[in-house]
PDB file of N, CA, C and O in Angstrom, chain B, residues numbered from 101:
ATOM      1  N   MET B 101       0.845  -1.177   0.000  1.00  0.00           N
ATOM      2  CA  MET B 101       0.000   0.000   0.000  1.00  0.00           C
ATOM      3  C   MET B 101       0.890   1.240   0.000  1.00  0.00           C
ATOM      4  O   MET B 101       1.907   1.267   0.694  1.00  0.00           O
ATOM      5  N   SER B 102       0.529   2.248  -0.755  1.00  0.00           N
ATOM      6  CA  SER B 102       1.336   3.455  -0.864  1.00  0.00           C
ATOM      7  C   SER B 102       1.028   4.448   0.271  1.00  0.00           C
ATOM      8  O   SER B 102       0.003   4.356   0.946  1.00  0.00           O
ATOM      9  N   VAL B 103       1.946   5.386   0.448  1.00  0.00           N
ATOM     10  CA  VAL B 103       1.784   6.456   1.438  1.00  0.00           C
ATOM     11  C   VAL B 103       1.422   7.715   0.679  1.00  0.00           C
ATOM     12  O   VAL B 103       2.077   8.067  -0.303  1.00  0.00           O
ATOM     13  N   ARG B 104       0.393   8.384   1.125  1.00  0.00           N
ATOM     14  CA  ARG B 104      -0.099   9.582   0.438  1.00  0.00           C
ATOM     15  C   ARG B 104       0.199  10.844   1.242  1.00  0.00           C
ATOM     16  O   ARG B 104       0.287  10.799   2.469  1.00  0.00           O
ATOM     17  N   ALA B 105       0.351  11.952   0.555  1.00  0.00           N
ATOM     18  CA  ALA B 105       0.554  13.251   1.196  1.00  0.00           C
ATOM     19  C   ALA B 105      -0.757  14.023   1.125  1.00  0.00           C
ATOM     20  O   ALA B 105      -1.264  14.305   0.039  1.00  0.00           O
ATOM     21  N   TYR B 106      -1.291  14.357   2.267  1.00  0.00           N
ATOM     22  CA  TYR B 106      -2.577  15.055   2.339  1.00  0.00           C
ATOM     23  C   TYR B 106      -2.378  16.551   2.549  1.00  0.00           C
ATOM     24  O   TYR B 106      -1.411  16.976   3.180  1.00  0.00           O
ATOM     25  N   ILE B 107      -3.283  17.325   2.026  1.00  0.00           N
ATOM     26  CA  ILE B 107      -3.282  18.763   2.247  1.00  0.00           C
ATOM     27  C   ILE B 107      -3.785  19.028   3.663  1.00  0.00           C
ATOM     28  O   ILE B 107      -4.810  18.488   4.081  1.00  0.00           O
ATOM     29  N   VAL B 108      -3.058  19.859   4.389  1.00  0.00           N
ATOM     30  CA  VAL B 108      -3.456  20.239   5.747  1.00  0.00           C
ATOM     31  C   VAL B 108      -4.273  21.512   5.652  1.00  0.00           C
ATOM     32  O   VAL B 108      -3.820  22.514   5.100  1.00  0.00           O
ATOM     33  N   LYS B 109      -5.476  21.465   6.193  1.00  0.00           N
ATOM     34  CA  LYS B 109      -6.347  22.643   6.159  1.00  0.00           C
ATOM     35  C   LYS B 109      -6.345  23.399   7.483  1.00  0.00           C
ATOM     36  O   LYS B 109      -6.607  24.602   7.516  1.00  0.00           O
ATOM     37  N   LYS B 110      -6.049  22.694   8.577  1.00  0.00           N
ATOM     38  CA  LYS B 110      -6.108  23.369   9.865  1.00  0.00           C
ATOM     39  C   LYS B 110      -5.181  22.665  10.854  1.00  0.00           C
ATOM     40  O   LYS B 110      -5.201  21.441  10.984  1.00  0.00           O
ATOM     41  N   ILE B 111      -4.379  23.453  11.539  1.00  0.00           N
ATOM     42  CA  ILE B 111      -3.591  22.960  12.668  1.00  0.00           C
ATOM     43  C   ILE B 111      -4.023  23.793  13.866  1.00  0.00           C
ATOM     44  O   ILE B 111      -3.897  25.018  13.860  1.00  0.00           O
ATOM     45  N   GLU B 112      -4.525  23.132  14.874  1.00  0.00           N
ATOM     46  CA  GLU B 112      -4.985  23.826  16.074  1.00  0.00           C
ATOM     47  C   GLU B 112      -3.959  23.612  17.172  1.00  0.00           C
ATOM     48  O   GLU B 112      -3.615  22.474  17.490  1.00  0.00           O
ATOM     49  N   THR B 113      -3.469  24.697  17.751  1.00  0.00           N
ATOM     50  CA  THR B 113      -2.466  24.590  18.804  1.00  0.00           C
ATOM     51  C   THR B 113      -3.067  24.913  20.166  1.00  0.00           C
ATOM     52  O   THR B 113      -4.126  25.531  20.270  1.00  0.00           O
ATOM     53  N   ASP B 114      -2.369  24.483  21.193  1.00  0.00           N
ATOM     54  CA  ASP B 114      -2.776  24.717  22.575  1.00  0.00           C
ATOM     55  C   ASP B 114      -1.688  25.579  23.222  1.00  0.00           C
ATOM     56  O   ASP B 114      -1.126  26.461  22.573  1.00  0.00           O
ATOM     57  N   LYS B 115      -1.397  25.328  24.475  1.00  0.00           N
ATOM     58  CA  LYS B 115      -0.384  26.088  25.206  1.00  0.00           C
ATOM     59  C   LYS B 115       1.020  25.775  24.688  1.00  0.00           C
ATOM     60  O   LYS B 115       1.260  24.729  24.084  1.00  0.00           O
ATOM     61  N   VAL B 116       1.939  26.710  24.940  1.00  0.00           N
ATOM     62  CA  VAL B 116       3.345  26.504  24.609  1.00  0.00           C
ATOM     63  C   VAL B 116       3.911  25.475  25.582  1.00  0.00           C
ATOM     64  O   VAL B 116       3.765  25.617  26.796  1.00  0.00           O
ATOM     65  N   LEU B 117       4.557  24.441  25.049  1.00  0.00           N
ATOM     66  CA  LEU B 117       5.181  23.420  25.894  1.00  0.00           C
ATOM     67  C   LEU B 117       6.577  23.862  26.310  1.00  0.00           C
ATOM     68  O   LEU B 117       6.942  23.740  27.480  1.00  0.00           O
ATOM     69  N   PHE B 118       7.360  24.372  25.365  1.00  0.00           N
ATOM     70  CA  PHE B 118       8.685  24.891  25.659  1.00  0.00           C
ATOM     71  C   PHE B 118       9.114  25.802  24.517  1.00  0.00           C
ATOM     72  O   PHE B 118       8.482  25.832  23.462  1.00  0.00           O
ATOM     73  N   ASN B 119      10.207  26.552  24.742  1.00  0.00           N
ATOM     74  CA  ASN B 119      10.731  27.467  23.747  1.00  0.00           C
ATOM     75  C   ASN B 119      12.045  26.904  23.226  1.00  0.00           C
ATOM     76  O   ASN B 119      12.974  26.676  24.002  1.00  0.00           O
ATOM     77  N   LEU B 120      12.128  26.682  21.944  1.00  0.00           N
ATOM     78  CA  LEU B 120      13.312  26.064  21.352  1.00  0.00           C
ATOM     79  C   LEU B 120      14.558  26.936  21.445  1.00  0.00           C
ATOM     80  O   LEU B 120      15.671  26.413  21.392  1.00  0.00           O
ATOM     81  N   TRP B 121      14.406  28.231  21.582  1.00  0.00           N
ATOM     82  CA  TRP B 121      15.560  29.116  21.701  1.00  0.00           C
ATOM     83  C   TRP B 121      16.003  29.326  23.141  1.00  0.00           C
ATOM     84  O   TRP B 121      17.182  29.570  23.393  1.00  0.00           O
ATOM     85  N   HIS B 122      15.069  29.233  24.095  1.00  0.00           N
ATOM     86  CA  HIS B 122      15.409  29.550  25.480  1.00  0.00           C
ATOM     87  C   HIS B 122      15.583  28.327  26.374  1.00  0.00           C
ATOM     88  O   HIS B 122      16.385  28.362  27.307  1.00  0.00           O
ATOM     89  N   ASP B 123      14.864  27.266  26.115  1.00  0.00           N
ATOM     90  CA  ASP B 123      14.940  26.059  26.951  1.00  0.00           C
ATOM     91  C   ASP B 123      15.966  25.090  26.356  1.00  0.00           C
ATOM     92  O   ASP B 123      15.639  23.975  25.948  1.00  0.00           O
ATOM     93  N   VAL B 124      17.218  25.558  26.322  1.00  0.00           N
ATOM     94  CA  VAL B 124      18.291  24.855  25.629  1.00  0.00           C
ATOM     95  C   VAL B 124      18.540  23.460  26.216  1.00  0.00           C
ATOM     96  O   VAL B 124      18.750  22.506  25.467  1.00  0.00           O
ATOM     97  N   ALA B 125      18.520  23.338  27.532  1.00  0.00           N
ATOM     98  CA  ALA B 125      18.786  22.036  28.154  1.00  0.00           C
ATOM     99  C   ALA B 125      17.749  21.002  27.709  1.00  0.00           C
ATOM    100  O   ALA B 125      18.097  19.860  27.410  1.00  0.00           O
ATOM    101  N   LEU B 126      16.485  21.402  27.667  1.00  0.00           N
ATOM    102  CA  LEU B 126      15.424  20.499  27.239  1.00  0.00           C
ATOM    103  C   LEU B 126      15.564  20.165  25.756  1.00  0.00           C
ATOM    104  O   LEU B 126      15.425  19.007  25.362  1.00  0.00           O
ATOM    105  N   VAL B 127      15.835  21.163  24.946  1.00  0.00           N
ATOM    106  CA  VAL B 127      15.987  20.938  23.503  1.00  0.00           C
ATOM    107  C   VAL B 127      17.152  19.984  23.243  1.00  0.00           C
ATOM    108  O   VAL B 127      17.026  19.062  22.437  1.00  0.00           O
ATOM    109  N   ASP B 128      18.276  20.196  23.912  1.00  0.00           N
ATOM    110  CA  ASP B 128      19.424  19.291  23.743  1.00  0.00           C
ATOM    111  C   ASP B 128      19.071  17.874  24.168  1.00  0.00           C
ATOM    112  O   ASP B 128      19.455  16.908  23.509  1.00  0.00           O
ATOM    113  N   TYR B 129      18.341  17.753  25.268  1.00  0.00           N
ATOM    114  CA  TYR B 129      17.930  16.439  25.758  1.00  0.00           C
ATOM    115  C   TYR B 129      17.026  15.738  24.734  1.00  0.00           C
ATOM    116  O   TYR B 129      17.195  14.552  24.453  1.00  0.00           O
ATOM    117  N   LEU B 130      16.077  16.480  24.188  1.00  0.00           N
ATOM    118  CA  LEU B 130      15.161  15.901  23.198  1.00  0.00           C
ATOM    119  C   LEU B 130      15.884  15.568  21.894  1.00  0.00           C
ATOM    120  O   LEU B 130      15.531  14.596  21.226  1.00  0.00           O
ATOM    121  N   LYS B 131      16.884  16.358  21.528  1.00  0.00           N
ATOM    122  CA  LYS B 131      17.701  16.029  20.355  1.00  0.00           C
ATOM    123  C   LYS B 131      18.422  14.705  20.574  1.00  0.00           C
ATOM    124  O   LYS B 131      18.496  13.873  19.670  1.00  0.00           O
ATOM    125  N   ASP B 132      18.954  14.515  21.779  1.00  0.00           N
ATOM    126  CA  ASP B 132      19.634  13.256  22.101  1.00  0.00           C
ATOM    127  C   ASP B 132      18.682  12.071  21.993  1.00  0.00           C
ATOM    128  O   ASP B 132      19.100  10.966  21.647  1.00  0.00           O
ATOM    129  N   TRP B 133      17.428  12.292  22.282  1.00  0.00           N
ATOM    130  CA  TRP B 133      16.396  11.255  22.156  1.00  0.00           C
ATOM    131  C   TRP B 133      16.010  11.040  20.692  1.00  0.00           C
ATOM    132  O   TRP B 133      15.377  10.039  20.356  1.00  0.00           O
ATOM    133  N   GLY B 134      16.389  11.972  19.829  1.00  0.00           N
ATOM    134  CA  GLY B 134      16.029  11.888  18.417  1.00  0.00           C
ATOM    135  C   GLY B 134      14.644  12.421  18.109  1.00  0.00           C
ATOM    136  O   GLY B 134      14.092  12.153  17.042  1.00  0.00           O
ATOM    137  N   CYS B 135      14.082  13.175  19.041  1.00  0.00           N
ATOM    138  CA  CYS B 135      12.700  13.660  18.888  1.00  0.00           C
ATOM    139  C   CYS B 135      12.557  14.811  17.918  1.00  0.00           C
ATOM    140  O   CYS B 135      11.486  14.997  17.339  1.00  0.00           O
ATOM    141  N   LEU B 136      13.597  15.580  17.728  1.00  0.00           N
ATOM    142  CA  LEU B 136      13.463  16.800  16.950  1.00  0.00           C
ATOM    143  C   LEU B 136      14.030  16.668  15.545  1.00  0.00           C
ATOM    144  O   LEU B 136      14.146  17.662  14.828  1.00  0.00           O
ATOM    145  N   GLY B 137      14.377  15.471  15.153  1.00  0.00           N
ATOM    146  CA  GLY B 137      14.947  15.236  13.834  1.00  0.00           C
ATOM    147  C   GLY B 137      13.982  15.486  12.695  1.00  0.00           C
ATOM    148  O   GLY B 137      14.401  15.645  11.548  1.00  0.00           O
ATOM    149  N   GLU B 138      12.696  15.521  12.998  1.00  0.00           N
ATOM    150  CA  GLU B 138      11.675  15.759  11.977  1.00  0.00           C
ATOM    151  C   GLU B 138      11.527  17.244  11.634  1.00  0.00           C
ATOM    152  O   GLU B 138      10.875  17.593  10.650  1.00  0.00           O
ATOM    153  N   LEU B 139      12.133  18.116  12.444  1.00  0.00           N
ATOM    154  CA  LEU B 139      12.030  19.553  12.198  1.00  0.00           C
ATOM    155  C   LEU B 139      12.985  19.963  11.086  1.00  0.00           C
ATOM    156  O   LEU B 139      13.995  19.300  10.850  1.00  0.00           O
ATOM    157  N   ASN B 140      12.662  21.061  10.402  1.00  0.00           N
ATOM    158  CA  ASN B 140      13.540  21.517   9.325  1.00  0.00           C
ATOM    159  C   ASN B 140      14.753  22.248   9.892  1.00  0.00           C
ATOM    160  O   ASN B 140      14.928  22.314  11.108  1.00  0.00           O
ATOM    161  N   MET B 141      15.591  22.796   9.012  1.00  0.00           N
ATOM    162  CA  MET B 141      16.836  23.422   9.466  1.00  0.00           C
ATOM    163  C   MET B 141      16.603  24.665  10.329  1.00  0.00           C
ATOM    164  O   MET B 141      17.503  25.092  11.051  1.00  0.00           O
ATOM    165  N   ASP B 142      15.419  25.237  10.261  1.00  0.00           N
ATOM    166  CA  ASP B 142      15.067  26.377  11.104  1.00  0.00           C
ATOM    167  C   ASP B 142      14.378  25.948  12.398  1.00  0.00           C
ATOM    168  O   ASP B 142      13.878  26.781  13.154  1.00  0.00           O
ATOM    169  N   MET B 143      14.361  24.631  12.644  1.00  0.00           N
ATOM    170  CA  MET B 143      13.707  24.041  13.818  1.00  0.00           C
ATOM    171  C   MET B 143      12.198  24.285  13.796  1.00  0.00           C
ATOM    172  O   MET B 143      11.588  24.479  14.848  1.00  0.00           O
ATOM    173  N   ALA B 144      11.601  24.275  12.625  1.00  0.00           N
ATOM    174  CA  ALA B 144      10.156  24.431  12.482  1.00  0.00           C
ATOM    175  C   ALA B 144       9.569  23.142  11.938  1.00  0.00           C
ATOM    176  O   ALA B 144      10.226  22.413  11.195  1.00  0.00           O
ATOM    177  N   GLY B 145       8.326  22.867  12.315  1.00  0.00           N
ATOM    178  CA  GLY B 145       7.622  21.697  11.827  1.00  0.00           C
ATOM    179  C   GLY B 145       6.917  20.960  12.944  1.00  0.00           C
ATOM    180  O   GLY B 145       6.776  21.477  14.053  1.00  0.00           O
ATOM    181  N   LEU B 146       6.475  19.750  12.647  1.00  0.00           N
ATOM    182  CA  LEU B 146       5.786  18.901  13.615  1.00  0.00           C
ATOM    183  C   LEU B 146       6.752  17.867  14.181  1.00  0.00           C
ATOM    184  O   LEU B 146       7.592  17.329  13.459  1.00  0.00           O
ATOM    185  N   ALA B 147       6.627  17.596  15.464  1.00  0.00           N
ATOM    186  CA  ALA B 147       7.457  16.578  16.117  1.00  0.00           C
ATOM    187  C   ALA B 147       6.647  15.885  17.197  1.00  0.00           C
ATOM    188  O   ALA B 147       5.765  16.483  17.813  1.00  0.00           O
ATOM    189  N   GLU B 148       6.958  14.617  17.418  1.00  0.00           N
ATOM    190  CA  GLU B 148       6.347  13.863  18.512  1.00  0.00           C
ATOM    191  C   GLU B 148       7.350  13.761  19.655  1.00  0.00           C
ATOM    192  O   GLU B 148       8.474  13.293  19.475  1.00  0.00           O
ATOM    193  N   ILE B 149       6.923  14.207  20.830  1.00  0.00           N
ATOM    194  CA  ILE B 149       7.760  14.171  22.022  1.00  0.00           C
ATOM    195  C   ILE B 149       7.270  13.039  22.917  1.00  0.00           C
ATOM    196  O   ILE B 149       6.132  13.079  23.385  1.00  0.00           O
ATOM    197  N   PRO B 150       8.108  12.026  23.165  1.00  0.00           N
ATOM    198  CA  PRO B 150       7.682  10.947  24.058  1.00  0.00           C
ATOM    199  C   PRO B 150       7.491  11.456  25.492  1.00  0.00           C
ATOM    200  O   PRO B 150       8.320  12.204  26.011  1.00  0.00           O
ATOM    201  N   ILE B 151       6.410  11.047  26.111  1.00  0.00           N
ATOM    202  CA  ILE B 151       6.163  11.407  27.511  1.00  0.00           C
ATOM    203  C   ILE B 151       7.313  10.912  28.377  1.00  0.00           C
ATOM    204  O   ILE B 151       7.713  11.586  29.326  1.00  0.00           O
ATOM    205  N   GLN B 152       7.837   9.758  28.057  1.00  0.00           N
ATOM    206  CA  GLN B 152       8.958   9.196  28.817  1.00  0.00           C
ATOM    207  C   GLN B 152      10.167  10.135  28.782  1.00  0.00           C
ATOM    208  O   GLN B 152      10.845  10.300  29.796  1.00  0.00           O
ATOM    209  N   ALA B 153      10.440  10.742  27.647  1.00  0.00           N
ATOM    210  CA  ALA B 153      11.566  11.673  27.535  1.00  0.00           C
ATOM    211  C   ALA B 153      11.353  12.889  28.433  1.00  0.00           C
ATOM    212  O   ALA B 153      12.270  13.313  29.136  1.00  0.00           O
ATOM    213  N   LEU B 154      10.138  13.452  28.409  1.00  0.00           N
ATOM    214  CA  LEU B 154       9.842  14.600  29.279  1.00  0.00           C
ATOM    215  C   LEU B 154       9.948  14.224  30.746  1.00  0.00           C
ATOM    216  O   LEU B 154      10.506  14.970  31.551  1.00  0.00           O
ATOM    217  N   GLU B 155       9.410  13.064  31.085  1.00  0.00           N
ATOM    218  CA  GLU B 155       9.433  12.615  32.475  1.00  0.00           C
ATOM    219  C   GLU B 155      10.869  12.421  32.961  1.00  0.00           C
ATOM    220  O   GLU B 155      11.224  12.858  34.056  1.00  0.00           O
ATOM    221  N   GLU B 156      11.683  11.769  32.149  1.00  0.00           N
ATOM    222  CA  GLU B 156      13.080  11.568  32.535  1.00  0.00           C
ATOM    223  C   GLU B 156      13.799  12.903  32.687  1.00  0.00           C
ATOM    224  O   GLU B 156      14.598  13.088  33.605  1.00  0.00           O
ATOM    225  N   PHE B 157      13.508  13.829  31.781  1.00  0.00           N
ATOM    226  CA  PHE B 157      14.169  15.134  31.835  1.00  0.00           C
ATOM    227  C   PHE B 157      13.840  15.881  33.120  1.00  0.00           C
ATOM    228  O   PHE B 157      14.750  16.356  33.799  1.00  0.00           O
ATOM    229  N   VAL B 158      12.569  15.995  33.468  1.00  0.00           N
ATOM    230  CA  VAL B 158      12.181  16.826  34.617  1.00  0.00           C
ATOM    231  C   VAL B 158      12.687  16.272  35.945  1.00  0.00           C
ATOM    232  O   VAL B 158      12.815  17.018  36.916  1.00  0.00           O
ATOM    233  N   TYR B 159      12.973  14.988  36.000  1.00  0.00           N
ATOM    234  CA  TYR B 159      13.477  14.399  37.243  1.00  0.00           C
ATOM    235  C   TYR B 159      14.979  14.132  37.189  1.00  0.00           C
ATOM    236  O   TYR B 159      15.514  13.413  38.032  1.00  0.00           O
ATOM    237  N   SER B 160      15.662  14.713  36.194  1.00  0.00           N
ATOM    238  CA  SER B 160      17.099  14.473  36.050  1.00  0.00           C
ATOM    239  C   SER B 160      17.890  15.744  36.361  1.00  0.00           C
ATOM    240  O   SER B 160      17.326  16.820  36.558  1.00  0.00           O
ATOM    241  N   GLU B 161      19.189  15.587  36.399  1.00  0.00           N
ATOM    242  CA  GLU B 161      20.093  16.715  36.616  1.00  0.00           C
ATOM    243  C   GLU B 161      20.074  17.685  35.436  1.00  0.00           C
ATOM    244  O   GLU B 161      20.458  18.845  35.587  1.00  0.00           O
ATOM    245  N   HIS B 162      19.638  17.229  34.277  1.00  0.00           N
ATOM    246  CA  HIS B 162      19.601  18.083  33.084  1.00  0.00           C
ATOM    247  C   HIS B 162      18.686  19.293  33.284  1.00  0.00           C
ATOM    248  O   HIS B 162      18.893  20.334  32.661  1.00  0.00           O
ATOM    249  N   SER B 163      17.694  19.163  34.133  1.00  0.00           N
ATOM    250  CA  SER B 163      16.722  20.238  34.325  1.00  0.00           C
ATOM    251  C   SER B 163      17.063  21.170  35.481  1.00  0.00           C
ATOM    252  O   SER B 163      16.296  22.088  35.775  1.00  0.00           O
ATOM    253  N   LYS B 164      18.180  20.958  36.133  1.00  0.00           N
ATOM    254  CA  LYS B 164      18.488  21.711  37.358  1.00  0.00           C
ATOM    255  C   LYS B 164      18.590  23.223  37.173  1.00  0.00           C
ATOM    256  O   LYS B 164      18.352  23.973  38.120  1.00  0.00           O
ATOM    257  N   ASN B 165      18.935  23.682  35.982  1.00  0.00           N
ATOM    258  CA  ASN B 165      19.075  25.123  35.753  1.00  0.00           C
ATOM    259  C   ASN B 165      17.830  25.758  35.146  1.00  0.00           C
ATOM    260  O   ASN B 165      17.821  26.957  34.867  1.00  0.00           O
ATOM    261  N   MET B 166      16.789  24.973  34.940  1.00  0.00           N
ATOM    262  CA  MET B 166      15.551  25.525  34.392  1.00  0.00           C
ATOM    263  C   MET B 166      14.710  26.145  35.491  1.00  0.00           C
ATOM    264  O   MET B 166      14.814  25.780  36.662  1.00  0.00           O
ATOM    265  N   ASP B 167      13.888  27.075  35.094  1.00  0.00           N
ATOM    266  CA  ASP B 167      12.965  27.751  35.992  1.00  0.00           C
ATOM    267  C   ASP B 167      12.037  26.728  36.657  1.00  0.00           C
ATOM    268  O   ASP B 167      11.502  25.842  35.990  1.00  0.00           O
ATOM    269  N   LYS B 168      11.850  26.855  37.974  1.00  0.00           N
ATOM    270  CA  LYS B 168      11.012  25.909  38.721  1.00  0.00           C
ATOM    271  C   LYS B 168       9.579  25.869  38.180  1.00  0.00           C
ATOM    272  O   LYS B 168       8.968  24.802  38.119  1.00  0.00           O
ATOM    273  N   GLU B 169       9.050  27.019  37.793  1.00  0.00           N
ATOM    274  CA  GLU B 169       7.687  27.062  37.243  1.00  0.00           C
ATOM    275  C   GLU B 169       7.596  26.253  35.948  1.00  0.00           C
ATOM    276  O   GLU B 169       6.601  25.567  35.714  1.00  0.00           O
ATOM    277  N   LYS B 170       8.625  26.331  35.112  1.00  0.00           N
ATOM    278  CA  LYS B 170       8.643  25.574  33.858  1.00  0.00           C
ATOM    279  C   LYS B 170       8.700  24.077  34.151  1.00  0.00           C
ATOM    280  O   LYS B 170       8.000  23.293  33.510  1.00  0.00           O
ATOM    281  N   ILE B 171       9.526  23.677  35.113  1.00  0.00           N
ATOM    282  CA  ILE B 171       9.630  22.257  35.480  1.00  0.00           C
ATOM    283  C   ILE B 171       8.301  21.765  36.040  1.00  0.00           C
ATOM    284  O   ILE B 171       7.845  20.677  35.686  1.00  0.00           O
ATOM    285  N   ASP B 172       7.681  22.547  36.905  1.00  0.00           N
ATOM    286  CA  ASP B 172       6.378  22.159  37.471  1.00  0.00           C
ATOM    287  C   ASP B 172       5.335  22.014  36.363  1.00  0.00           C
ATOM    288  O   ASP B 172       4.522  21.090  36.394  1.00  0.00           O
ATOM    289  N   TYR B 173       5.357  22.921  35.388  1.00  0.00           N
ATOM    290  CA  TYR B 173       4.431  22.852  34.259  1.00  0.00           C
ATOM    291  C   TYR B 173       4.668  21.566  33.459  1.00  0.00           C
ATOM    292  O   TYR B 173       3.716  20.871  33.106  1.00  0.00           O
ATOM    293  N   LEU B 174       5.922  21.254  33.174  1.00  0.00           N
ATOM    294  CA  LEU B 174       6.234  20.034  32.428  1.00  0.00           C
ATOM    295  C   LEU B 174       5.806  18.785  33.203  1.00  0.00           C
ATOM    296  O   LEU B 174       5.342  17.814  32.605  1.00  0.00           O
ATOM    297  N   LYS B 175       5.957  18.806  34.521  1.00  0.00           N
ATOM    298  CA  LYS B 175       5.505  17.677  35.354  1.00  0.00           C
ATOM    299  C   LYS B 175       3.991  17.509  35.252  1.00  0.00           C
ATOM    300  O   LYS B 175       3.494  16.386  35.160  1.00  0.00           O
ATOM    301  N   GLU B 176       3.259  18.621  35.269  1.00  0.00           N
ATOM    302  CA  GLU B 176       1.793  18.564  35.126  1.00  0.00           C
ATOM    303  C   GLU B 176       1.411  17.954  33.779  1.00  0.00           C
ATOM    304  O   GLU B 176       0.491  17.139  33.705  1.00  0.00           O
ATOM    305  N   ILE B 177       2.109  18.343  32.725  1.00  0.00           N
ATOM    306  CA  ILE B 177       1.840  17.806  31.391  1.00  0.00           C
ATOM    307  C   ILE B 177       2.086  16.304  31.373  1.00  0.00           C
ATOM    308  O   ILE B 177       1.278  15.544  30.840  1.00  0.00           O
ATOM    309  N   VAL B 178       3.197  15.879  31.954  1.00  0.00           N
ATOM    310  CA  VAL B 178       3.525  14.446  32.011  1.00  0.00           C
ATOM    311  C   VAL B 178       2.420  13.678  32.721  1.00  0.00           C
ATOM    312  O   VAL B 178       1.958  12.652  32.221  1.00  0.00           O
ATOM    313  N   ILE B 179       1.997  14.161  33.868  1.00  0.00           N
ATOM    314  CA  ILE B 179       0.950  13.484  34.643  1.00  0.00           C
ATOM    315  C   ILE B 179      -0.349  13.434  33.840  1.00  0.00           C
ATOM    316  O   ILE B 179      -0.999  12.391  33.771  1.00  0.00           O
ATOM    317  N   ASP B 180      -0.727  14.564  33.232  1.00  0.00           N
ATOM    318  CA  ASP B 180      -1.969  14.635  32.454  1.00  0.00           C
ATOM    319  C   ASP B 180      -1.957  13.637  31.299  1.00  0.00           C
ATOM    320  O   ASP B 180      -2.928  12.904  31.107  1.00  0.00           O
ATOM    321  N   TYR B 181      -0.888  13.600  30.540  1.00  0.00           N
ATOM    322  CA  TYR B 181      -0.827  12.704  29.385  1.00  0.00           C
ATOM    323  C   TYR B 181      -0.756  11.239  29.813  1.00  0.00           C
ATOM    324  O   TYR B 181      -1.350  10.374  29.169  1.00  0.00           O
ATOM    325  N   LYS B 182      -0.037  10.961  30.888  1.00  0.00           N
ATOM    326  CA  LYS B 182       0.017   9.574  31.381  1.00  0.00           C
ATOM    327  C   LYS B 182      -1.352   9.120  31.878  1.00  0.00           C
ATOM    328  O   LYS B 182      -1.753   7.982  31.637  1.00  0.00           O
ATOM    329  N   ASP B 183      -2.072  10.006  32.572  1.00  0.00           N
ATOM    330  CA  ASP B 183      -3.417   9.680  33.052  1.00  0.00           C
ATOM    331  C   ASP B 183      -4.367   9.357  31.899  1.00  0.00           C
ATOM    332  O   ASP B 183      -5.282   8.547  32.046  1.00  0.00           O
ATOM    333  N   ARG B 184      -4.139  10.000  30.749  1.00  0.00           N
ATOM    334  CA  ARG B 184      -4.979   9.755  29.575  1.00  0.00           C
ATOM    335  C   ARG B 184      -4.469   8.589  28.721  1.00  0.00           C
ATOM    336  O   ARG B 184      -5.058   8.260  27.691  1.00  0.00           O
ATOM    337  N   GLY B 185      -3.374   7.975  29.159  1.00  0.00           N
ATOM    338  CA  GLY B 185      -2.828   6.844  28.424  1.00  0.00           C
ATOM    339  C   GLY B 185      -2.090   7.236  27.154  1.00  0.00           C
ATOM    340  O   GLY B 185      -1.901   6.406  26.265  1.00  0.00           O
ATOM    341  N   GLU B 186      -1.677   8.474  27.063  1.00  0.00           N
ATOM    342  CA  GLU B 186      -0.952   8.966  25.885  1.00  0.00           C
ATOM    343  C   GLU B 186       0.546   8.725  26.066  1.00  0.00           C
ATOM    344  O   GLU B 186       1.089   8.912  27.155  1.00  0.00           O
ATOM    345  N   ASP B 187       1.200   8.312  24.994  1.00  0.00           N
ATOM    346  CA  ASP B 187       2.650   8.073  25.039  1.00  0.00           C
ATOM    347  C   ASP B 187       3.450   9.211  24.435  1.00  0.00           C
ATOM    348  O   ASP B 187       4.648   9.332  24.691  1.00  0.00           O
ATOM    349  N   TYR B 188       2.797  10.053  23.628  1.00  0.00           N
ATOM    350  CA  TYR B 188       3.485  11.133  22.922  1.00  0.00           C
ATOM    351  C   TYR B 188       2.673  12.420  22.972  1.00  0.00           C
ATOM    352  O   TYR B 188       1.452  12.400  23.124  1.00  0.00           O
ATOM    353  N   ILE B 189       3.378  13.539  22.842  1.00  0.00           N
ATOM    354  CA  ILE B 189       2.761  14.851  22.653  1.00  0.00           C
ATOM    355  C   ILE B 189       3.184  15.312  21.261  1.00  0.00           C
ATOM    356  O   ILE B 189       4.375  15.351  20.952  1.00  0.00           O
ATOM    357  N   MET B 190       2.219  15.657  20.430  1.00  0.00           N
ATOM    358  CA  MET B 190       2.523  16.225  19.127  1.00  0.00           C
ATOM    359  C   MET B 190       2.708  17.723  19.303  1.00  0.00           C
ATOM    360  O   MET B 190       1.821  18.403  19.819  1.00  0.00           O
ATOM    361  N   VAL B 191       3.855  18.241  18.879  1.00  0.00           N
ATOM    362  CA  VAL B 191       4.108  19.679  18.975  1.00  0.00           C
ATOM    363  C   VAL B 191       4.329  20.254  17.587  1.00  0.00           C
ATOM    364  O   VAL B 191       4.897  19.603  16.710  1.00  0.00           O
ATOM    365  N   TYR B 192       3.873  21.480  17.404  1.00  0.00           N
ATOM    366  CA  TYR B 192       4.075  22.216  16.166  1.00  0.00           C
ATOM    367  C   TYR B 192       5.005  23.373  16.498  1.00  0.00           C
ATOM    368  O   TYR B 192       4.626  24.279  17.240  1.00  0.00           O
ATOM    369  N   CYS B 193       6.204  23.350  15.962  1.00  0.00           N
ATOM    370  CA  CYS B 193       7.198  24.380  16.256  1.00  0.00           C
ATOM    371  C   CYS B 193       7.243  25.386  15.119  1.00  0.00           C
ATOM    372  O   CYS B 193       7.433  25.016  13.960  1.00  0.00           O
ATOM    373  N   TYR B 194       7.070  26.637  15.447  1.00  0.00           N
ATOM    374  CA  TYR B 194       7.112  27.697  14.431  1.00  0.00           C
ATOM    375  C   TYR B 194       7.498  29.013  15.056  1.00  0.00           C
ATOM    376  O   TYR B 194       7.586  30.025  14.359  1.00  0.00           O
TER     377      TYR B 194
END
């Protein structure tokens, strides 16, 4: 069976999960996971972020220099998605 390319008519976004220019530790961590390889050279596009990657990040030494409010927000997201049985968060970076 072939793979088709569909026209996108609408992308609906929610809250900002992180900032690719400012949350460098998180971005580097997600790059190491291979999560951001789908983005173009300007770091724009769609990417799937594994909940496991976010969870490991927020409880690791990698997050020690991030703002506490940002870490708490990421923890809330992890809990919410795990409670819903979701394994990934789809993000649109632009």
